[in-house]
DONU-732334 format. One record per residue: residue number from 1; x, y, z of N, C-alpha, C in turn. Coordinates in steps of 0.05 Angstrom, whole numbers, plus 32768, in hexadecimal, padded with zeros to 4 digits. Layout:
! residues N
<NUM,<X,Y,Z>,<X,Y,Z>,<X,Y,Z>>
...
This chain:
! residues 240
<1,<8123,8009,7F6C>,<8119,8015,7F85>,<80FF,8008,7F8D>>
<2,<80FC,8001,7FA6>,<80E3,7FF4,7FAF>,<80CC,8008,7FAD>>
<3,<80B5,7FFE,7FA6>,<809D,800E,7FA4>,<8096,801B,7FBE>>
<4,<809F,800F,7FD4>,<8098,8019,7FEE>,<80A5,8034,7FF4>>
<5,<80BA,803B,7FE5>,<80C7,8055,7FEA>,<80B5,806C,7FE5>>
<6,<80A0,8069,7FD5>,<808F,8080,7FCF>,<8072,807B,7FD7>>
<7,<806B,8062,7FDF>,<8050,805C,7FE7>,<8052,804E,8003>>
<8,<8048,805B,8018>,<804B,804F,8033>,<803B,8036,8036>>
<9,<8043,8025,8049>,<8036,800B,804D>,<8019,800E,8054>>
<10,<8011,8022,8063>,<7FF5,8024,806B>,<7FE3,802B,8053>>
<11,<7FEF,8033,803C>,<7FDE,8038,8025>,<7FD2,801F,801A>>
<12,<7FDE,8008,8020>,<7FD3,7FEE,8017>,<7FBD,7FE4,8028>>
<13,<7FB7,7FF0,803F>,<7FA5,7FE5,8052>,<7F8A,7FF4,8053>>
<14,<7F86,8007,8042>,<7F6E,8018,8043>,<7F5A,8011,802E>>
<15,<7F47,8024,802C>,<7F30,801F,801A>,<7F38,801F,7FFC>>
<16,<7F4E,802D,7FF5>,<7F56,802E,7FD9>,<7F5E,8012,7FCF>>
<17,<7F6D,8003,7FE0>,<7F74,7FE8,7FD8>,<7F5C,7FD6,7FD4>>
<18,<7F48,7FD9,7FE5>,<7F2F,7FCA,7FE2>,<7F21,7FD1,7FC8>>
<19,<7F22,7FEB,7FC1>,<7F16,7FF4,7FA8>,<7F24,7FE8,7F90>>
<20,<7F3E,7FE7,7F92>,<7F4E,7FDB,7F7C>,<7F46,7FBD,7F78>>
<21,<7F43,7FAF,7F8E>,<7F3D,7F93,7F8D>,<7F1F,7F8D,7F88>>
<22,<7F0E,7FA1,7F8D>,<7EF2,7F9C,7F8C>,<7EE8,7F93,7F71>>
<23,<7EF3,7F9E,7F5B>,<7EEA,7F97,7F40>,<7EEC,7F7A,7F3A>>
<24,<7F05,7F6E,7F3C>,<7F08,7F52,7F36>,<7EF8,7F40,7F4A>>
<25,<7EF6,7F48,7F63>,<7EE7,7F38,7F77>,<7ECA,7F38,7F70>>
<26,<7EBF,7F50,7F68>,<7EA3,7F51,7F60>,<7E9E,7F41,7F47>>
<27,<7EB1,7F41,7F34>,<7EAE,7F31,7F1C>,<7EAD,7F13,7F22>>
<28,<7EBE,7F0A,7F34>,<7EBD,7EEE,7F3C>,<7EA4,7EE8,7F4B>>
<29,<7E9C,7EFA,7F5D>,<7E84,7EF6,7F6D>,<7E6B,7EF3,7F5D>>
<30,<7E69,7F02,7F47>,<7E51,7F01,7F36>,<7E4F,7EE6,7F28>>
<31,<7E65,7ED8,7F24>,<7E65,7EBE,7F17>,<7E5E,7EA7,7F2A>>
<32,<7E64,7EAB,7F44>,<7E63,7E94,7F56>,<7E50,7E96,7F6E>>
<33,<7E4A,7EAF,7F76>,<7E3A,7EB2,7F8E>,<7E1D,7EB8,7F88>>
<34,<7E0B,7EA9,7F96>,<7DEF,7EAB,7F90>,<7DE2,7EC5,7F9B>>
<35,<7DEA,7ECE,7FB2>,<7DDE,7EE5,7FBF>,<7DF2,7EFB,7FC5>>
<36,<7DFA,7EFE,7FDE>,<7E0B,7F14,7FE7>,<7E26,7F13,7FD8>>
<37,<7E2F,7F2A,7FCD>,<7E48,7F2A,7FBF>,<7E60,7F28,7FD1>>
<38,<7E77,7F1F,7FC7>,<7E8F,7F1C,7FD7>,<7E9E,7F37,7FD7>>
<39,<7EAD,7F3B,7FEC>,<7EBD,7F54,7FEE>,<7ED6,7F4F,7FFF>>
<40,<7EEA,7F60,7FFB>,<7F04,7F5E,800A>,<7F02,7F6E,8023>>
<41,<7F0C,7F63,8039>,<7F0C,7F71,8053>,<7F25,7F69,8062>>
<42,<7F2A,7F78,8078>,<7F40,7F71,808B>,<7F5B,7F6E,807E>>
<43,<7F63,7F82,806F>,<7F7E,7F81,8063>,<7F93,7F84,8079>>
<44,<7FA9,7F75,8076>,<7FBE,7F76,808A>,<7FD8,7F6C,807D>>
<45,<7FEF,7F72,808A>,<8008,7F67,8082>,<800E,7F4F,8094>>
<46,<8014,7F38,8087>,<8019,7F20,8096>,<8033,7F22,80A5>>
<47,<8033,7F1A,80BE>,<804A,7F1A,80CF>,<8050,7EFD,80D8>>
<48,<8067,7EF3,80D1>,<806E,7ED8,80D8>,<8060,7EC4,80C7>>
<49,<805F,7EAC,80D0>,<8052,7E96,80C1>,<8034,7E98,80C0>>
<50,<8028,7E8C,80AD>,<800B,7E8B,80AA>,<8001,7E6F,80B1>>
<51,<7FEB,7E6E,80C0>,<7FE1,7E54,80C9>,<7FD9,7E43,80B1>>
<52,<7FDD,7E29,80B2>,<7FD6,7E17,809C>,<7FB9,7E19,8095>>
<53,<7FB3,7E17,807B>,<7F97,7E19,8072>,<7F8F,7DFE,8066>>
<54,<7F74,7DFA,8065>,<7F6A,7DE2,805A>,<7F6F,7DE0,803C>>
<55,<7F70,7DF6,802E>,<7F74,7DF6,8011>,<7F82,7E10,8009>>
<56,<7F96,7E0D,7FF8>,<7FA4,7E25,7FEE>,<7FA5,7E23,7FCF>>
<57,<7F9E,7E3A,7FC2>,<7F9F,7E3C,7FA5>,<7FB2,7E52,7F9E>>
<58,<7FC5,7E4C,7F8D>,<7FDA,7E60,7F86>,<7FD8,7E68,7F69>>
<59,<7FDA,7E82,7F64>,<7FDC,7E8C,7F49>,<7FF7,7E98,7F44>>
<60,<7FFA,7EA8,7F30>,<8014,7EB5,7F2A>,<801B,7ECA,7F40>>
<61,<8007,7EDA,7F47>,<800B,7EEF,7F5A>,<7FFA,7EED,7F73>>
<62,<7FE6,7EDC,7F73>,<7FD2,7EDB,7F89>,<7FD2,7EBF,7F95>>
<63,<7FCE,7EBE,7FAF>,<7FCB,7EA4,7FBD>,<7FB1,7EA5,7FCD>>
<64,<7FA2,7E90,7FCC>,<7F88,7E8E,7FDB>,<7F8A,7E78,7FEF>>
<65,<7F82,7E7E,8008>,<7F82,7E6A,801D>,<7F65,7E67,8027>>
<66,<7F5C,7E4D,8027>,<7F40,7E47,802F>,<7F40,7E35,8047>>
<67,<7F31,7E3D,805C>,<7F2E,7E2D,8074>,<7F16,7E1A,8071>>
<68,<7F13,7E08,8083>,<7EFC,7DF6,8082>,<7EE2,7E05,8086>>
<69,<7EE2,7E18,8099>,<7EC9,7E28,809D>,<7EC4,7E39,8085>>
<70,<7ED9,7E44,807A>,<7ED6,7E55,8062>,<7ECB,7E46,804B>>
<71,<7ED3,7E2C,8048>,<7EC9,7E1C,8033>,<7EAB,7E18,8035>>
<72,<7EA1,7E14,804E>,<7E84,7E11,8052>,<7E76,7E2B,804C>>
<73,<7E80,7E41,8055>,<7E73,7E5B,804F>,<7E72,7E60,8031>>
<74,<7E88,7E59,8023>,<7E89,7E5E,8006>,<7E74,7E4C,7FF8>>
<75,<7E73,7E33,8000>,<7E5F,7E21,7FF3>,<7E43,7E2B,7FF9>>
<76,<7E3D,7E33,8011>,<7E22,7E3C,8017>,<7E1B,7E55,8007>>
<77,<7E2E,7E67,8003>,<7E29,7E7F,7FF3>,<7E25,7E78,7FD6>>
<78,<7E35,7E65,7FCC>,<7E33,7E5D,7FB0>,<7E19,7E4E,7FAA>>
<79,<7E11,7E3C,7FBC>,<7DF9,7E2B,7FB8>,<7DE0,7E37,7FC3>>
<80,<7DE3,7E4C,7FD4>,<7DCC,7E58,7FE2>,<7DBC,7E44,7FF2>>
<81,<7DCB,7E34,8002>,<7DBE,7E20,8013>,<7DCD,7E20,802E>>
<82,<7DC0,7E14,8042>,<7DCC,7E0F,805B>,<7DD6,7DF2,805C>>
<83,<7DF0,7DEF,805B>,<7DFB,7DD3,8058>,<7DF5,7DC3,8071>>
<84,<7DF1,7DD0,8088>,<7DEB,7DC0,80A0>,<7DD0,7DB2,809E>>
<85,<7DBF,7DBD,808D>,<7DA4,7DB1,808B>,<7DA2,7D9F,8073>>
<86,<7DB8,7D9A,8065>,<7DB8,7D8A,804D>,<7DCD,7D74,804F>>
<87,<7DC6,7D5C,8056>,<7DDB,7D47,8058>,<7DE6,7D41,803C>>
<88,<7E00,7D3A,803C>,<7E0E,7D35,8023>,<7E1C,7D1A,8023>>
<89,<7E1B,7D0D,800C>,<7E29,7CF3,8009>,<7E47,7CF9,8003>>
<90,<7E57,7CE4,8003>,<7E73,7CE7,7FFC>,<7E76,7CF1,7FDF>>
<91,<7E65,7CE8,7FCD>,<7E66,7CF2,7FB2>,<7E60,7D10,7FB0>>
<92,<7E4C,7D18,7FC0>,<7E45,7D35,7FC1>,<7E5D,7D45,7FCA>>
<93,<7E6B,7D3B,7FDF>,<7E82,7D4A,7FE9>,<7E97,7D4D,7FD4>>
<94,<7E9C,7D38,7FC5>,<7EB1,7D3A,7FB0>,<7EA9,7D4E,7F9B>>
<95,<7E90,7D4F,7F93>,<7E87,7D62,7F80>,<7E89,7D7F,7F8B>>
<96,<7E81,7D83,7FA4>,<7E83,7D9D,7FB0>,<7EA0,7DA6,7FB2>>
<97,<7EB2,7D93,7FB9>,<7ECF,7D9A,7FBB>,<7ED9,7DA4,7FA0>>
<98,<7ED0,7D96,7F8A>,<7ED9,7D9E,7F70>,<7ECE,7DBA,7F69>>
<99,<7EB5,7DC0,7F70>,<7EAA,7DDA,7F6B>,<7EB9,7DF0,7F7A>>
<100,<7EBE,7DEB,7F93>,<7ECD,7DFE,7FA3>,<7EE9,7E03,7F97>>
<101,<7EF6,7DED,7F8F>,<7F11,7DF0,7F83>,<7F10,7E01,7F6A>>
<102,<7EFC,7DFD,7F59>,<7EFA,7E0D,7F40>,<7EF4,7E2A,7F46>>
<103,<7EE3,7E2F,7F5B>,<7EDD,7E4B,7F62>,<7EF6,7E59,7F6C>>
<104,<7F06,7E4B,7F7D>,<7F1F,7E57,7F87>,<7F32,7E5D,7F71>>
<105,<7F36,7E4A,7F5E>,<7F48,7E4E,7F48>,<7F3E,7E65,7F36>>
<106,<7F24,7E67,7F32>,<7F19,7E7D,7F23>,<7F1E,7E98,7F31>>
<107,<7F1C,7E98,7F4B>,<7F21,7EB1,7F5A>,<7F3E,7EBA,7F56>>
<108,<7F51,7EA7,7F59>,<7F6D,7EAD,7F56>,<7F73,7EB7,7F3A>>
<109,<7F68,7EAA,7F26>,<7F6C,7EB3,7F0A>,<7F61,7ECF,7F06>>
<110,<7F4A,7ED4,7F11>,<7F3D,7EEE,7F0E>,<7F4E,7F04,7F1B>>
<111,<7F57,7EFF,7F33>,<7F67,7F14,7F40>,<7F83,7F16,7F34>>
<112,<7F8E,7F00,7F2A>,<7FA8,7F01,7F1C>,<7FA5,7F13,7F03>>
<113,<7F8D,7F14,7EF7>,<7F89,7F24,7EDF>,<7F8C,7F42,7EE5>>
<114,<7F89,7F4A,7EFF>,<7F8C,7F66,7F06>,<7FAA,7F6E,7F03>>
<115,<7FBC,7F5B,7F05>,<7FD8,7F61,7F04>,<7FE5,7F56,7EEA>>
<116,<7FD5,7F53,7ED5>,<7FDF,7F4A,7EBC>,<7FF5,7F5C,7EB2>>
<117,<800B,7F50,7EAA>,<8022,7F5F,7EA1>,<8035,7F67,7EB6>>
<118,<802E,7F62,7ED0>,<8041,7F68,7EE6>,<8056,7F53,7EE7>>
<119,<806F,7F5B,7EEC>,<8084,7F46,7EEF>,<8081,7F36,7F08>>
<120,<808B,7F1E,7F08>,<808B,7F0E,7F21>,<809A,7F1D,7F36>>
<121,<808F,7F1E,7F4E>,<809B,7F2D,7F64>,<80A8,7F19,7F78>>
<122,<80C2,7F1E,7F7E>,<80D0,7F0C,7F90>,<80CA,7F12,7FAD>>
<123,<80BD,7F28,7FB3>,<80B7,7F2F,7FCE>,<80A2,7F1C,7FDA>>
<124,<80A3,7F19,7FF5>,<8090,7F07,8002>,<8074,7F11,7FFE>>
<125,<8061,7EFE,7FFA>,<8045,7F05,7FF8>,<803B,7F0D,8013>>
<126,<803D,7F26,801A>,<8038,7F2D,8036>,<801D,7F3C,803A>>
<127,<8011,7F46,8026>,<7FF8,7F54,8029>,<7FE1,7F3F,8028>>
<128,<7FD1,7F3D,803D>,<7FBC,7F29,803F>,<7FA1,7F37,8043>>
<129,<7F8D,7F2B,8038>,<7F72,7F36,803B>,<7F5D,7F20,803D>>
<130,<7F49,7F24,804D>,<7F33,7F11,804F>,<7F1E,7F17,803B>>
<131,<7F13,7F03,802F>,<7EFD,7F06,801C>,<7EE4,7EFB,802A>>
<132,<7ED0,7F0C,802D>,<7EB7,7F05,803B>,<7E9F,7F06,8029>>
<133,<7E8C,7EF5,802F>,<7E72,7EF5,8021>,<7E5D,7EFB,8037>>
<134,<7E51,7F12,8036>,<7E40,7F1A,804C>,<7E51,7F1E,8065>>
<135,<7E4A,7F11,807A>,<7E59,7F13,8093>,<7E6D,7EFC,8097>>
<136,<7E6E,7EEB,8084>,<7E7F,7ED3,8087>,<7E99,7ED6,8076>>
<137,<7EB0,7ED2,8084>,<7EC9,7ED2,8076>,<7ECD,7EB6,8069>>
<138,<7ED4,7EB5,804F>,<7ED5,7E9C,8041>,<7EF2,7E93,803C>>
<139,<7F04,7EA6,8035>,<7F20,7E9E,8032>,<7F31,7EB7,8034>>
<140,<7F4C,7EB3,8034>,<7F5F,7EC8,8034>,<7F6F,7EC8,801B>>
<141,<7F77,7EE0,8012>,<7F89,7EE2,7FFB>,<7FA2,7EF0,8004>>
<142,<7FB8,7EEB,7FF6>,<7FD1,7EF8,7FFB>,<7FDF,7EFE,7FE1>>
<143,<7FEE,7F15,7FE1>,<7FFD,7F1D,7FCA>,<8012,7F31,7FD2>>
<144,<8025,7F36,7FC1>,<803A,7F4A,7FC7>,<802F,7F66,7FC4>>
<145,<8033,7F76,7FD8>,<8028,7F91,7FD9>,<8031,7FA2,7FC1>>
<146,<804B,7FA0,7FB8>,<8053,7FB1,7FA1>,<8042,7FAE,7F88>>
<147,<8035,7F97,7F85>,<8024,7F93,7F6D>,<800D,7FA7,7F6D>>
<148,<8004,7FAE,7F84>,<7FED,7FC0,7F86>,<7FF4,7FDD,7F84>>
<149,<800E,7FE4,7F88>,<8016,8000,7F89>,<800F,8010,7F70>>
<150,<8014,8007,7F57>,<800C,8017,7F40>,<7FEE,801B,7F3E>>
<151,<7FDF,8007,7F46>,<7FC2,8009,7F45>,<7FB7,801C,7F5A>>
<152,<7FC3,801B,7F72>,<7FBB,802E,7F87>,<7FC2,804A,7F7F>>
<153,<7FDA,804E,7F74>,<7FE3,8068,7F6B>,<7FD0,8073,7F56>>
<154,<7FC8,8062,7F43>,<7FB6,806B,7F2E>,<7F9B,8072,7F3A>>
<155,<7F91,8063,7F4D>,<7F77,8068,7F59>,<7F78,8082,7F69>>
<156,<7F8D,8086,7F79>,<7F90,809F,7F88>,<7F93,80B7,7F76>>
<157,<7FA2,80B3,7F60>,<7FA6,80CA,7F4D>,<7F8C,80D3,7F41>>
<158,<7F7A,80C0,7F3A>,<7F61,80C7,7F2E>,<7F4F,80D5,7F43>>
<159,<7F50,80CB,7F5C>,<7F40,80D8,7F70>,<7F48,80F4,7F77>>
<160,<7F63,80F9,7F74>,<7F6D,8113,7F7B>,<7F67,8128,7F66>>
<161,<7F64,8120,7F4D>,<7F60,8133,7F38>,<7F4B,8129,7F24>>
<162,<7F32,8128,7F2C>,<7F1D,811D,7F1A>,<7F1A,812E,7F01>>
<163,<7F19,8120,7EEA>,<7F13,812E,7ED1>,<7F2C,8139,7EC3>>
<164,<7F41,813F,7ED2>,<7F59,814B,7EC4>,<7F72,8142,7ED3>>
<165,<7F81,812F,7EC8>,<7F99,8126,7ED5>,<7FAE,813C,7ED7>>
<166,<7FBF,813A,7EEC>,<7FD4,814D,7EEF>,<7FE9,8149,7ED9>>
<167,<7FF1,815F,7ECC>,<8004,815D,7EB6>,<8020,8164,7EBF>>
<168,<8023,8172,7ED5>,<803E,817A,7EDE>,<8041,8175,7EFC>>
<169,<8059,816D,7F04>,<805E,8168,7F20>,<805A,8182,7F31>>
<170,<8061,8199,7F25>,<805E,81B2,7F33>,<8042,81B8,7F3A>>
<171,<802F,81AF,7F2A>,<8012,81B3,7F30>,<800A,81A1,7F48>>
<172,<8014,8189,7F48>,<800D,8177,7F5E>,<8018,8180,7F78>>
<173,<802F,818D,7F78>,<803C,8196,7F91>,<8037,81B3,7F98>>
<174,<8026,81C0,7F89>,<8022,81DD,7F8D>,<801A,81E4,7FA9>>
<175,<8007,81D5,7FB5>,<7FFD,81DB,7FCF>,<800A,81CC,7FE6>>
<176,<801F,81BE,7FE0>,<802D,81AF,7FF5>,<8040,81C1,8005>>
<177,<803E,81BF,801F>,<804F,81CF,8031>,<8067,81BE,803A>>
<178,<807F,81C8,8037>,<8097,81B9,803E>,<80A8,81CA,8050>>
<179,<80B0,81BE,8067>,<80C3,81CB,8079>,<80DF,81C6,8070>>
<180,<80EF,81DB,806C>,<810B,81D8,8063>,<811E,81E6,8077>>
<181,<8136,81DB,8078>,<814B,81E7,8089>,<8160,81F4,8077>>
<182,<8168,820C,807F>,<817E,821A,8070>,<8198,8217,807F>>
<183,<81AC,820D,8071>,<81C6,8209,807D>,<81D6,8223,8078>>
<184,<81D7,8234,808C>,<81E3,824E,8089>,<8202,824D,8089>>
<185,<820D,8239,8095>,<822A,8237,8096>,<8233,8222,80AA>>
<186,<824D,821F,80AD>,<8258,820C,80BF>,<826D,8219,80D1>>
<187,<8270,820E,80E8>,<8285,8217,80FA>,<8290,81FF,810A>>
<188,<82AA,81FE,810D>,<82B6,81E8,811B>,<82BB,81F0,8138>>
<189,<82B1,81E0,814B>,<82B5,81E5,8167>,<82BF,81CB,8175>>
<190,<82D0,81CF,8189>,<82D8,81B8,8199>,<82C2,81B1,81AC>>
<191,<82C2,8199,81B8>,<82AE,8191,81CB>,<82AF,81A4,81E3>>
<192,<82C6,81AC,81EB>,<82C8,81BE,8202>,<82BC,81D9,81FC>>
<193,<82BF,81E3,81E3>,<82B3,81FC,81DB>,<8295,81FA,81DA>>
<194,<828B,81E4,81D2>,<826E,81E0,81D2>,<8263,81E0,81EE>>
<195,<8271,81D3,8201>,<8267,81D2,821C>,<8267,81EE,8229>>
<196,<8278,8200,8220>,<827A,821A,822C>,<8268,822F,821F>>
<197,<8258,8227,820A>,<8246,8239,81FD>,<8230,8241,8211>>
<198,<8228,825B,8210>,<8213,8266,8220>,<81FE,8274,820E>>
<199,<81E6,8278,8218>,<81D2,8286,8209>,<81DC,82A3,8203>>
<200,<81D9,82AB,81EA>,<81E2,82C5,81E2>,<81FE,82C5,81D5>>
<201,<820D,82AF,81D7>,<8227,82AE,81CA>,<8224,82AF,81AB>>
<202,<8236,82BA,819E>,<8236,82BE,8180>,<824A,82AB,8174>>
<203,<8241,829B,8160>,<8253,828A,8151>,<8257,8296,8135>>
<204,<826F,8297,812D>,<8276,82A2,8112>,<8278,828A,80FF>>
<205,<8266,828A,80EB>,<8265,8274,80D8>,<8276,827B,80BF>>
<206,<827A,8267,80AE>,<828B,826B,8097>,<827C,8274,807E>>
<207,<8267,8284,8081>,<8258,828F,806B>,<8256,82AE,806E>>
<208,<8257,82BB,8057>,<8253,82D8,8056>,<823C,82DE,8043>>
<209,<8232,82F7,8043>,<821D,82FE,8031>,<8225,82F9,8014>>
<210,<8214,82EC,8005>,<821A,82E5,7FEA>,<8225,82C9,7FE6>>
<211,<822C,82BC,7FFD>,<8237,82A0,7FFB>,<8220,828C,7FF6>>
<212,<8226,8275,7FEA>,<8210,8262,7FE5>,<8206,8255,7FFF>>
<213,<81EB,824F,7FFE>,<81DE,8243,8015>,<81CC,822C,800A>>
<214,<81CA,8217,8019>,<81BA,8200,8011>,<81A1,81FE,8021>>
<215,<818B,81F7,8014>,<8171,81F1,8021>,<816E,81D2,8021>>
<216,<8168,81C7,8039>,<8166,81AA,803B>,<814C,81A3,8049>>
<217,<8140,818C,8042>,<8129,8182,8050>,<8133,8176,806B>>
<218,<8121,8176,807F>,<8129,8169,8099>,<8131,814C,8094>>
<219,<8145,8143,80A3>,<814F,8127,80A1>,<8159,811F,8086>>
<220,<8163,8133,8077>,<816F,812D,805D>,<8189,813D,805A>>
<221,<819D,812F,804F>,<81B7,813D,804B>,<81BA,8147,802F>>
<222,<81A6,8143,801E>,<81A7,814D,8002>,<819A,8168,8000>>
<223,<81A6,817B,7FF2>,<819A,8195,7FEF>,<8181,8195,7FDE>>
<224,<816C,81A2,7FE8>,<8153,81A6,7FD8>,<8156,81BC,7FC4>>
<225,<8164,81D1,7FCC>,<8169,81E8,7FBB>,<8181,81F7,7FC5>>
<226,<818C,8209,7FB4>,<81A3,8219,7FBC>,<819D,8236,7FB7>>
<227,<81A7,8247,7FC8>,<81A4,8264,7FC5>,<81BD,8272,7FD0>>
<228,<81B9,828B,7FD7>,<81D0,8299,7FE2>,<81C6,82AA,7FFA>>
<229,<81D8,82AE,800D>,<81D2,82BC,8025>,<81CF,82DA,801F>>
<230,<81B9,82E6,8028>,<81B3,8302,8022>,<81A9,830F,803C>>
<231,<81A3,8329,803A>,<8199,8338,8051>,<817F,8345,8048>>
<232,<816B,8343,805A>,<8151,8350,8055>,<814B,8362,806D>>
<233,<8153,837B,806B>,<8151,838D,8082>,<8164,8384,8098>>
<234,<8159,837F,80B0>,<8169,8376,80C6>,<816B,8358,80C8>>
<235,<8160,834A,80B4>,<815F,832D,80B6>,<816F,8320,809F>>
<236,<817A,8309,80A5>,<8188,82F9,8090>,<8172,82EC,807F>>
<237,<8177,82E8,8066>,<8165,82DB,8054>,<8175,82CA,8040>>
<238,<8166,82B9,8031>,<8172,82A8,801D>,<8165,82AF,8002>>
<239,<8176,82B6,7FF0>,<816C,82BC,7FD5>,<8171,82A4,7FC3>>
<240,<815A,829A,7FB7>,<815C,8282,7FA7>,<8161,828A,7F8A>>
């Protein structure tokens, strides 16, 4: 079963995902950035093709795309200099390219470590996020959203019950309100009989007091619970 069946797509685009990624990003940032720390922003799901990048670094689960402008911002943050004010020789450029390459590979290895033990995912790497240093975006990362699902679930679970994890599903669902439909019975009508129905007409269904009745959630054909048809004063009721 896909992880998306229980965790909606918008759960990957909020603050919780950034919190999950913030640890490895801060760890990498402390090794490479001289001043302002790096952070993840602008999470989105990629739609269609992605524009070509100047440099791409791939890991087992994470892909990093670096633009030319991002490369300059990254170098300036790492070296704490304004590159426009510092002319560089061809040899300097080769050295800086090597430094940027190592920083990108280290970032991918660090973030891959967050998913250590996760199986390779065949799904498209569709979740993308920008990594910024201060106000400058330096590169984009992409990964399969299902990899984050267990970590987001763990983070949300701790936030919902600080100090004492839930031990039973019944405790977690105790305050949840659910609208249910009771299927009191069935009756077969022709299309012509349906067209002739008027307000106040009585339909005789195939259930009597004591017969089994199903409770169903809206838009579901599976019974949530079963009971029997009963009477409570002048009203019909369902005894579970």
